C-alpha positions in Angstrom: -95.7 -140.5 -39.7 -98.0 -137.6 -40.3 -101.0 -139.9 -40.8 -100.2 -141.7 -37.6 -100.2 -138.4 -35.7 -103.2 -136.7 -37.3 -105.7 -139.5 -38.2 -108.1 -141.6 -36.1 -109.1 -143.7 -39.1 -107.3 -144.6 -42.3 -108.6 -146.1 -45.5 -106.3 -148.2 -47.8 -107.8 -147.6 -51.3 -106.9 -149.3 -54.5 -108.5 -148.5 -57.9 -111.4 -146.8 -56.1 -112.1 -149.8 -53.7 -111.6 -149.6 -50.0 -109.4 -152.5 -49.0 -109.2 -151.7 -45.3 -110.6 -149.0 -42.9 -109.4 -148.8 -39.4 -107.2 -146.9 -36.9 -103.5 -146.6 -37.9 -102.6 -148.8 -34.9 -105.1 -151.6 -35.9 -104.0 -151.5 -39.5 -100.3 -151.9 -38.5 -101.2 -154.7 -36.1 -103.0 -156.6 -38.9 -99.8 -156.3 -41.0 -97.9 -158.2 -38.3 -94.2 -158.5 -38.0 -91.6 -155.8 -37.7 -88.0 -154.9 -38.1 -85.0 -155.4 -35.8 -82.0 -153.2 -36.5 -78.7 -154.0 -34.7 -75.6 -151.9 -34.9 -72.6 -154.2 -34.7 -69.2 -153.4 -33.2 -67.5 -155.3 -35.9 -68.3 -156.1 -39.6 -70.3 -159.2 -38.7 -69.2 -160.8 -41.9 -70.8 -164.2 -42.4 -73.5 -163.8 -39.7 -76.4 -163.3 -42.1 -76.8 -167.0 -42.9 -77.1 -167.9 -39.2 -79.7 -165.1 -38.6 -81.5 -166.0 -41.8 -81.9 -169.6 -40.6 -83.9 -168.5 -37.5 -87.5 -169.5 -37.8 -89.8 -166.6 -38.7 -87.2 -164.4 -40.3 -88.4 -163.0 -43.6 -85.4 -160.8 -44.6 -81.8 -160.2 -43.5 -79.4 -157.5 -44.7 -76.0 -156.6 -43.4 -74.5 -153.3 -44.6 -71.9 -151.0 -43.0 -72.0 -152.8 -39.6 -75.8 -152.6 -39.5 -77.8 -155.8 -39.3 -81.4 -155.5 -40.4 -83.8 -158.3 -39.8 -87.5 -158.5 -40.7 -89.5 -161.1 -38.9 -93.1 -162.2 -38.1 -92.2 -161.9 -34.4 -89.5 -159.3 -34.1 -89.2 -159.5 -30.3 -88.6 -163.2 -30.4 -86.1 -162.9 -33.2 -84.3 -160.1 -31.3 -83.6 -162.5 -28.4 -82.4 -165.3 -30.8 -80.3 -162.9 -32.9 -78.5 -161.6 -29.8 -77.7 -165.2 -28.8 -76.3 -165.9 -32.2 -74.2 -162.7 -32.1 -73.0 -163.5 -28.5 -71.9 -167.0 -29.6 -70.0 -165.4 -32.5 -68.4 -162.9 -30.2 -69.8 -159.9 -32.2 -70.4 -156.9 -30.0 -73.7 -155.0 -30.2 -73.7 -151.2 -30.0 -77.3 -150.3 -30.5 -80.7 -152.0 -31.0 -83.9 -150.7 -32.6 -87.2 -152.6 -32.7 -89.6 -151.1 -35.3 -93.3 -151.9 -35.8 -94.6 -152.0 -39.4 -95.4 -148.6 -40.9 -98.6 -147.6 -42.8 -96.5 -147.8 -45.9 -95.8 -151.4 -45.1 -99.5 -152.1 -44.7 -100.2 -150.4 -48.0 -97.6 -152.4 -49.8 -98.9 -155.7 -48.3 -102.5 -155.0 -49.3 -101.9 -153.6 -52.8 -98.6 -155.0 -53.9 -97.7 -151.5 -55.1 -95.3 -148.9 -53.9 -96.5 -145.4 -52.9 -95.2 -144.0 -56.2 -97.0 -146.5 -58.5 
């Protein structure tokens, strides 16, 4: 978050080589995808498989009434996921749509975590 606020350009460096150099916004756009987080009014048990079957979904997790979905096109998946939840009569309490972070970009480009 601090890099997003303070930097006009960011370099992703691995083993002394610059893998990418651009604005934080452009680097995140290159990463593509994003995350949809939906707070459910019920447990939502069993809904993961239906959400996972939606085209473009890369990861689904349901924990403590929170459904987290990563997808190539999170806005499209949000609409489809809401339809699935509506058909299953699962109430929605809150929705968040998150763009990729610079950490996500780093992980995609290097395959490493920030602590490696």
